[in-house]
N, C-alpha and C positions, 0 to 999 in steps of 0.2 A: 453218540453217533460219531464215527471217525470219517475224516475226509481224505485220508490217504497221503496227506502232506505233513503229518505230525513229525515224522522222522527225517523228512527231506530237508536238506539245507538250501538256502538261497545262494546264488552266486553274485558276487560284486565284481565289477570290471571298471578300471580307470587307468589312465596313463598320462604321460607328459611328453612333449616334444623335446628332443635334445638340442636346445638352442643356447645352452650355457649352464654354468653352475646354478644350483637352486639357492633361493634366498628365503628369509624368514616369512615372506609373504606366501611362498609355496608351502611352507611348513604349516602355518596356521590356516591357510586356505584349503589345504588338501591332506598333506602328509599326516598331520595329527589325527585326522579322522580315519585315514587308512589304517593307522596303527591300532586305533580303537576297534575297528571292524575286524581286523585279523585276530584280535583277542576275544571275539565274540563267537561262541561255538555254533551260532545259528547261520554263520556265513562261511562260504568258501571263496577266498579272495584271489583275484587275478589282477596284478598291477604290471604295467608294461612301459617300455620306452618306445615312443612312436616315431622311429627314425624315418619311416616312409612319409609320415606327415610333414616332417621337416623339409622334404623335397618340394612340397606344394608351393612354398614361397622362396626357398633357398636352393632351387635346382641349379642355378648358375654357378654356385660355389659350394661343393660338398666337402671341402677339405677339413672342416672342423667337426663333422658329424660323428666320426668314430671316437675322437677324443671326448667330445661332449657326452656321448653315450656312456663312456666309461665313468666320467665324472658324475653324471646323474645317478648311475648305479651306486657309486660310492655314497652319494647324498642319500639315496633311498635307505641304504644299510645304516648309515650314520644316524638317520632320523628315527630308526627303530623298526623298519620293516624286517621281518624275520623269514628267511627262506624255508624254515620249518613250519611256518604258519601261513605263509602266502606263496602263491606261484608268481615269481617275478621273472619277466621275460622280455625278449627283444622282438619287436614286431616283424622286422624284415627277414628273420630266419625262419618264419613260419609261412611258407608259400600259400597255405590254405586261406590266409587272409585275402591275398590277391585274387585267388580263384573265386572266392565267394563275392568279392567286390565286383568281379567281371559279371557274374550271374545276376547280381542285384542291379547292376547298371542296365541290364536288358529290360527290366520291368519298371524302372524309375522314370517318370515323365520329366522332360527337360525343364518344364515350368516349375516343378517342385524345387529344383536346384537354384533356379534363377531368383526365386522369391525369398531365399534364405537371407535374413537381414544382415548377417555378418559378411556375406559375399558382396552384397551391394555396397555396404559401408567401406569394405576394403578396397573395392574398385575406385571409389570416390576419394578415399583418403591416402592410400599408399601410392606414392608417386615415384619412389626410387626403385621399384621392381615392376616388371611386366607380369601381371597376374591374369592375363587373357589366355589361359590355357585350360585344358580339360582337368588336369590334376587339381587345380584350385577350385574349379566349378564342381568337380566330382568329389570334393573333400567329404561331404556328408555321406556319400555312399560308402567310401572306405571306412569312415567312422562307424557307420552302421555295421559293416562287415566285422570290424574289430570287436564289436559288442556281441552280436548274435552268433558269431562263430563258436561262442561258449554256451550256446543253447543246449538244452537236454530235456528229454521227457521225464527225467528223474530228479529234477530240481523243483523247489517250491516257487522260485521266481528269479528273475535276472534284473539286477539293479545297477544303476550308475549314480554314484554320489555327485550331486550338483548343487550349485547355488540357484537362486531364482532366475538369474540372468541366463542360465544354461538349459533351462527346462525345454525350450523350443528345439534345441539340438536333439535331445532325446526323443521328443515328440516326432521329429522328422524320421528318426530311426524306427520308431514304432510304426509309422505310416508305411515305410518301405518294407518292413518285415511283414506287415499285415497284407500288403499288396502281393508280396511273394507267396505268402501262404494261400491267398485266394486263388492264385494260378496253379500252384503245384501241390497244395495240400487238399484241394477239392477234387473229388472224382465221382463219377456216376456209376452206380451199381448195375450189374448185368440185368437185375430184375426189371429195371426201367424198360428194357428192350424186349421183354417177354410179351407175347401177344395178349396176355390177360391184362396188361397195363397199357393197352393201346390208347386209352382215353387220355392218360396223363402225358404220354409221349406225343400224341397228336396235338395236345394243347401247346406243348413246348415248341413243336415244329411250326405250328401256326403263329405262335407268338413271335418267333424270330424269322418268319418268312421262308422256312424250308418246305415250300409247297411240294407235295408229292413224295417227300422223303419217307413218310410213314409206310408207303407201299413197297419200299425197297430196303427195309432195315437189315435183312439178312445179308444182302450183298454189300451194303455200305455202312455197316455198323460202326466200324472203327472211325471212318471219316465223320459220321454223324455225331458220335460221341465227342470227338475233338471239337467240332463246330459248336455243339451245344454247351460244352464246358466253357469255351471262350465267351460266348454270348451271355451265359448265366453269370459268370464272374463280372463281366462289364455291367450287367444290369443290377447286380447285387444279389447275392445268394438269399439274403433275408427277404428282399422284395419278392423274389420268385416263390419262396417258400410260403409267403402269405397269400399267393394267388393260386397256386397249384395244390389241389387236395392231396393230402398224404405225401407231399413232396419229400418230407424229412426221411422217409423210408427208402428213398431212391438215391441218396448220395452219402458220401463220407467226407468229413472235413477234419483234417488234422493240422496241428500247428507244427510244421516242419521246423520253423524257427520260433523261438520264444520272443514274444514282444517285450522289449526292455521297458523298465519303469525308472523314473527319476526317484532318487532317494534324497529328498531335500535336506540339506545340511546347513545349520546355522553356523556361520564362521565369524570370528571376532573381526572388528574393523582394524586394519593395520595399514594406514596410509604410508606412502613413501616418505623419504627424508624431506622432500619438497612439498608435501601435503597432497600431491596427486596420487593416483593409483600406483602402487609399487610395481615397477616394471624395469627389466634390464635395459630396455630401449630408452628409458628416461634417465638412466644412471642414478637412480634414487633408492638403491637397495642395500641391504646388509646380507651378504651371502652366509651360508651355513659354515663356510670355511674362513670367515673374516677374522683377522688378528685383533687382539685387545687394543693395540695402538690405533688400528684403522677404525675400530668401533668408536673409540673416544673421539677421534678426529672427525668422523662423519656425523656423529650425533651432535657434536658441538655446534654445527652450523645448520641444524634442523630448523625448519620454519616453526613458528609458534603462533599464538593468538595475535593477529595483526593489530589488535587494540593496544597491546603492550609495546608502545614505541619507546617509552622510557622506563627505567628501573622502578620508578615510583608509581607507574600506572598499574592499576589492578587489572587482572585478566579473567578469562572464562575458560577453565580447563576443558569444558565440554566441547569446545570447538578447536582445541589445541591438539595437533598430532602427537606431541610429546606425551600428553596425558593418555592418549590411546595406547601408546607403548607402555606407559607405566602400568596400566591395567593388566597387561600381559606379563610383564616381567617383575613388577614390584608388589603384586597382590599378596605374596606370601611373607613379605617383610612387615612385621607388625607396625601399624600406624603410618606407614609410608604414604598410602593413598590419601589419607586425611591430611597429612603434612603438605602434600602437593596442593590439594584443593584449598585448604585454609590459607596457605602461603601465597597461592596465585591470586585468589579473589581479594586478598587484602594487601597485595604487593609486599607481603612479608618476606618472600624469597624472590630472587631474580631468575630469569629463564636459564642462565648459565648454571646456577646451582641445581635447578630442576633437571636439566639435561644430564648433568654429571651423575646425579643420583640414579637416574634411569639407566645410564650407560653401565654403571657398575653392576646393576642387577641383570642387565642383558648379558654382560660378560659371564656372570655366574650361571645364567641359564644355558648359554651356548657352549660352555666349557666341556660338558660330557659329550655333546654332539660332536664337537670338534675333535675331541680325544678319540672317539670311535672313527671319525673320518680319517685322522692321521694314521691309525692302525691299518685301515684298508688301503690308503694311499701308498703305504710302504709295500703292499703285496697285491699289485694289480692282477697278477696271474690268478690269485684266489678269487678276486672279484669276478673275473671273466668265467671262472669255473662255476661259480654260483649262478651267474647269468645264463650260462649254457645249460646247466642242469634244470633251471626253471623253464627255459625255452623248450627243452625236451619234454617236460611234463605238460606244458601248455599245448605243444604240437600234438601230443597224443589225444588230447580232448578235441582239438580242432579237426584232426583226421576223422574222428568218430562222427562229428557233425557233418563234415563234407561227404562222408559215405551216405548218410541219410539224405542230404541235399541232392547229390547226384542221382540217387535212385528216384527221388521225387520229381526231378526234372526230366531225366532220360528213361528211367524204367528199365535199365539194362538187366538187372537181376531177374525181373519178371520175364523179360524177353528171352533170356538164356534158359530160364526154367521151361518156358513154352517150347523152345527149340529142342531142349533135352527130352521133354515129354513126347514131342512129335517123333523124334528120332527113336525113342524107346518103343513107341507104338509101331513104327515101321519095321523094326527088327523083329518084334513079336509076330 
């Protein structure tokens, strides 16, 4: 038995804000997986630069966004994203994202936005920026629009690669898409208003307090249909279907927007130079464009196991950030990881030796990435051409989605067809 999805591809959507050059944390936390997915024939990948999202917190100074966008695009290409295998695009040149964001904002309850954990945390913790604006509050709606604008009835699924700490963001997008579909993907068939189905219609009218409406269906069919749809959606389509006999034969429910799903991705631990989460704001990163000299200098002062206060003190590599990095960059060197573990736990090697060995392997790993990066840095025009071409491809998909969305919300194609049909009958 076939399900109709065997030959359909799933779509993958993800992006990053242009807040500065990307670092090795970005690579192992996201880019490495993006490259893997683009090489999997089961997926059609969309990766973007979220420059509108940068405005939600950096609206007061936008001077760096254009340059950062260029640099992130160079990092994408240097990391291995291939415009022949992925659609790589710039968010702000696709106005359909903003249009869908506007429509989604009409159906999203304010309380849903206020309960988002990252919103509350940012208001409490960010003191150097005023985040009391709609752009920041409405971030989840724009994020949802970014994802579901790439919906299609012809795909097997719509996925967002995430870590466990980001699942709630995708769940919020699922809830928003589901609510939109309940309003604009649900419709009542004309059969419900046929006199032979007076019992079912009468039950619905009584249920929602539309007393007497059953006697004036012909004159007020359009208004009654609209009122019933609104009440049924609020009450829950499933609830009503369980109460009204044969109700499933009186309505259609389509998914105008695909509900996105999290694609849980295990990522290796890669702490910052100071042992905290790697972040540009902490100044504890190694960028993908870092020089050999800077890599050696920065890793030389990395924090290690705090128990190793003296050279003769044994350590525990399992709690040492340097060993986390060794596992990423030294795993292919025969015997190196065992050398680190044995030497650390017995104080046979010092932290300086350990860091130096790791730094050399990091330099070997980053060399081809940096080489590709230098090639694109020398030709920014080519980079922009690649970005523009990807944006054009992405917009074609977004325009198709918005055509379906507009029709589901406003029904203009149906209305024009009715008018054309009436005009044709009048001429005849």
